N, C-alpha and C positions, 0 to 999 in steps of 0.2 A: 785147718779154716783155725781162727783166730775168734773166738764169743765174748771178747770184752773192751773190743776196738770202741765201738761208741758209747760205753758205758760210763769209760777211760775220759773221752770225751768232754760228754754232755757234762759230766759232776766236775770237771775243770774250769767249762765256761760258767757254768751257775754258782759257781764258787768263788769266781774272781771277782776282785774289785781294783781299783785302781794305785789304794797304798801296798798293796802286792807286789806290784810292778816297778822296778828295779828305774832309776833315771835315765839311764843310758836306753832303754827300751820305752821309756814316756819319753824321752827325744825323737826317737825312731819315729814313735806312733803321728809325734806333734808334726815330723817332717811328710809322711806318709800322707795322713790328713790333709795340710794346706796344699799341697802339691794337686791332690785330687779335687779339693775344691776351684783351687786357679784354673785348673783345665777342664771342668765344667764349665766355670765361666764364660770362660776364652773360646768355647766352643755350641755356645748355646744357641748360634744360630747359624750354625754347621746344616748345608742342607738334609743330612738326614736325620737331623735332632725337628727338622721343621716337621718331615714329614712323620716320622713319628708323632709327633703333634697333632699335628691335622687327625690323623687316623685315631689317637685320643680321645679325641672331639668329637670323632664321627661314630666313637664307639661309647660316649657316653660317658669318659670315667674323668670326668672336673670331680675337687675334690679339694680338702682342706690343706695339701702335701704341698708344699713349693716346690718350684724349678732352678735350680739356681742358673742367676742370670738373666731369668726373663720374670715376666708376672702371672705365668700361668699358674696355677694351682689344679692339682689330680689328686687321684684316691694314690693312695702310699706305696702301693705296686705299681703303680707307672710313673711316678714321681720319681722312683728308687728307678727305672727302667729308664729312662731320659737321662738324669744324672750318673745314672752307671756307663750308657753310651756316648755321653757328651766328656765323660772323662779320658774313656777309650777312644775313640772316633782319630783324634791324630796322631795315636800310637806313640806321646810322648809323657809316659802317665810315671810309670817305677816299673822294676824288675826284679826278682828276688830269681837269680839267677840258675840255680843250683836244678832247678824243674822248669822254667820259665814261665816261670808267673806273673802275672801283674795283678796282684792283690790288692793294692788301694781300688780301684774303678769299680770290682762289686762291691766289698765289702762298707768302704766309706759311706755311699748313697744309701745302704741297706742301713746302717745302723743311724743316719741322718732321719733316714723314714720313720723309722721306729722311733728316734726319741723327739721329734715332732707332732705323734702321734698321743703320746703319754705324758709329756710337758717333762722328759727325762733333763739331767743337766747334765753339762759338758764333761763334768771326771765319766757318769756312769757310760755318755756315749763314746769314749775317747777308750772305757775298757773291753766296750762292743768293739770296737774297731782291733784293739789286740787279738782280745778273746779270737775273732774271726780271721785275722790274719797267721796269727799261730798254725791253726785247725789248718786252714787253705792250704801253708807252704808247706806242713810234713803231711797233709797226705798226697802234694803233688809229688814228694818225696820220694813217700811208698809205692806210686804206680812206678815215678821213675825208672828207667826209658821208655818201656814197652808200650805205654800209655802214649806217649808223644808221638813212637815212631808205629803206632797204629793209624793215627791222623788225627787222635783227639786236639784239642784247641782247651790247653790245663786250664786257663785262668776260666773258659766256660763252664770244664767239668768241676773241677774244686771248687771254684769261686760259687755257688749255689750253697755248698756246703760251709765255706767261711760266713758268708752273707748271712745264712741261719740261726750261726751260732751268734754273729752280732748282733741282730735281730733281736734272736732269742733273751741274749744276755741285756739287752738294753730295753726291754718288755720288764725283766724280772721273772721268768718261766725258771721251775727249780729243771734239777736235773732230770727227772721224768720229761715231763713236757720238752724239752731242748732236744734229748733225745729222739722225739716224735719229731720236732720237727728237722732233723737231721735226716729220719728217713725220711718226709715228703718231700725235700730237696734234693737228696740221691734219685728217686725214680725221678728226677726231671733230668738231672745233671747231663748235659750233650753241647756238643757244639766241636764242630772240626776246621781243622787246619786248610781245607779246600777255600776256605769263606776268606782266606787273605785275601788283602786288597779288597775287597768291597767292603760298601756298610757294613753287611751280615755280620763279618767279624765286630765290630764294635756294638751291634747288635745282640749278640748272644754274650757279650759282658754285660750290656743294663738288662737282659733278661736272667741272668746270673743274677744279679742284686735284687730285681723284682721277684722270683723266684725264694730268695730266702728272707724277705719281707712277709710276703704268702703264707708260704709255712711254718715261721713263726706265729704268725696272726692264728693260722688254723690249729697249731700246735696249743695256742690257747684259750682254745673254743674245745679241746678236747679230741681234737683229731687224732688219732693212733696212726703206728709203722710198726715195723717186723722189729724185733730188739738190734738184732746185727745187719742192717741196710749196707754198710761199707766192708765187712770184712765177710758178709754171710756166705751159703756154697753159690749160693745164686744171685748175690747181690752184687754192689757196684763194682771191686778190686774185682770179680771173679771174671764179670762180662767183661772189663774196660782193659784185662792187664795180665802179664806173664812176670812168677816170679815177684810177688807184690812181697816187700819188706818193710813192718808194722813196726819198727826200733825206731825212727822217728819220734810215735807217739810219745814214747817210755819216759821223753824227758820233757815234757808239759809241763808248764809253770817254774823250770829251774835256768834253762837256757829258754833266747828269745831269740827267735828266728826274723821279729823284724825289725832287728836291729842290723841285718845284711839285706834289708829290702832295699835297694838301688834308684834313684830317681835318676828319670833318660835329662839329658841335655841335647839330645838331638831327637827330633821328630819322626822316629822310622826303631824298627825292628831291632834291638838292644846288643842284637848279635852281628850286626854291619859298624858300629859305631866306631870301633879301633879304625874303620876302612876309609871313613869320613875322617879324624882324625890324621890317618898316612896323606889324605888327597891336602887338609889344612899343611900339615909337616914342609911337604914337597913346595907349596904356594911359600911358603914364610921361606925356605933355603933360596928361593927365587927365582925358581923354577914357572915358566908361562903355559897355560893349554897347549898355546900352538909351536910349542917346542916341543913336544911328548910325542913321540913315534909309537910306543906303546908303553902297557903298564902292566906287569904281572903278581898277583895278589897271591900270598900263602895265609892261607885263614884255615880256623877251624870249621870240620865239618858239616857242622851245622847252619856255618852260614847257608850253603847252599842249599839245605834240606827246607830253609826258611824264606832267605834273599835270592832266589835264583831266577827273577824275571831280566830278562835281557832287553826287552823295547817295552817298557812300559809305555800307556795309553793315558794312565791317568794320573792326578796326583794319589790317590789310594792305593795303586798296583807300583807306582815307586819307590813306596815304602817298605817294598821286598825286593826290590833291585840292588844289590850291593857295586852294580855296576854305578848305577846311576848313585849312590850313596858318596863312592869316589868319586865323580862326578862333578859332584853339588862342594864337594871339603875343599878340592884346586877352582872351579871356575868360582866358586860365592864368598868363600870361606865360611862358610855357616852349615847348619843342620836344621833347620828349623821349620815351622808349618812353612814359610814362603817357600822355602825350598822344594816342599813337596806338595806344591800344588798343581790344579790342571794345568795352568800354564806352562809351568818348567819341566814340567814331564815331555813334555813335546818341543821345550827349547832346542833347535837344530845347535845350537853350538856343544851346547850338553849332550845332545841324542849323539853326537859326532862323537865326542871323548868317552860315551862310553863305549863304543864299539872298538876301542881300544884296549879295553880293557879283558883284560888276560884273568880267571882264580884257579889256582892249586889247594885242592884241599891236604890239613896235614893235621892226622888224628892226634900228635904228640906238639899241638900249635896249640896254647891255652886258650879257652875261648875270647876272653876279654883283649886277646894280643893279634897283630898282624904282622905282615913281615910284606916289604915292598921292593920290588926290582923296575927302575923308570930305565926305560932307553928314551934319549933324547937325540933329537936332531941331527947331524953328524956323527953318532954312534956313542958317544959320552953313555954312562950309566949313572944312577943314584940309587944307592942301596941304604933302608934302612928299615927298622925294626920299632913299631910300636908295643913297646912291653904290657902295658895296663890303657886300656881306653879312658877317657875323660870320665868323670864320676863313675867311675867300676869301686868294685867294694875295696880296692888297692888305694882308689884316689876320689874317694866321696865328692860329692857335690856341697859346699859350704852353705852355714845356714843363710850366708850372705848372699849367695849366688840363687838359691831356693827364692829368698824374696825377690830379687830382682826375676825371676820366673816368673814368680806368682804377679808381680806387678806390673809386666809384662802384659802376661796373658788378660789379664783386667783390665787393658787400658779402653773398653768400651763403657765402663763405669765413671762417672762421674768425678770418684777418690779411690781409684785401686788401694792403694795407700792403706786407707781404711778397711779394705778388704782382708790383707798382710795381718794388720794388728790383729783381728778377731777370728781368722784362721790359726794363727801361728800360737794362741791361748787358747784355744775350744775347750780344752780342760777346764778352764778358769769359768765358761760362759754359763748363766742362768739359766738357757735353755737355746734351740736351735734355732727361735725366733729373731735372739740376740746377730745370729750370722747372718739368717735372711735378709734382714732389716737394713744390711751394708751390701747383699748380692743383687742384689740386680737393679 
């Protein structure tokens, strides 16, 4: 049993400054934050968001914290909940692939809510984002893979810890109170992968953001917890994983995992992104869906762990169907939110093509790769390999592509380009009000 894990984390978080962070990690953090802001604005009127906002009104949660993309203001934890939910509901956010964590959705909204509470400037806000991403990513790595294999949703379990660290740093908590915030968040860490394909998947990510804000605010008031909530004998890791390895925590502050956070080009589970690329490539080679008798895909085993829905009936379910991902790649040459709508999920042409797809798993296959063999009418075959998925760590989304994504997501706004201009320079703003002024 380790006895100094939480102490080390809390000291790192409390002492971190924007000037300590290398430029490469700052750029990665800007990309993470801008991506989340665009997503939250874009999904601000999603049915899941409407339901949560209605519940917030019933529960008397009106406050002064802004909901991105809307006029409503809620208490800080509830604003973080809504903004975290909308950042994740389209499954279009980001992924630290090492442990399949989506860090931006719980952490950026928590930092924003805390910054709005205390009037923190952009550099402080972004320092919180980096602190949260670094801690949550390493915690996910420490618990991997048994934590995931047991059915825990990594973003919903490590996300509250990262969100608490982000909020604690923005609020200016010292190491002792940051450790208390981690303890308060850790006892509430929850969320399982049975929720994939439902609104509750995004809810548990929004709840992670909310939990982090609440934990930091309680710690600020002197609320305490155990000394080692993460690595203690009956702490989070002991109950949620086997063979925990705390080595990833050793280089906090010298290696920056935020730089490995990949931004999604497609609105679905990231492990199926190479499959969408395969469908698009087959189309680019002049093959039409009607000419395809059968397709066999060779993928990493994690694909069917996460993306095994064969006959999705809703848009949310289709985001977790590798069969659907291939079909929209070939038929639509795309993989954005429209390709994972309720209407597209039951489109007869897409459903018919899904049924012609067979998926084989291969433990030697890289997670961002897939092989394809297509048998065409008449017996001809097409074979190729997608070595690295679009926007994977090996071929990351460019800043220009991210700008295009954010502007498209914010199309409801009068001037989406203004949102991008502020979101991209978040570390330079005087306060969160500068962002919210252009985000609704």
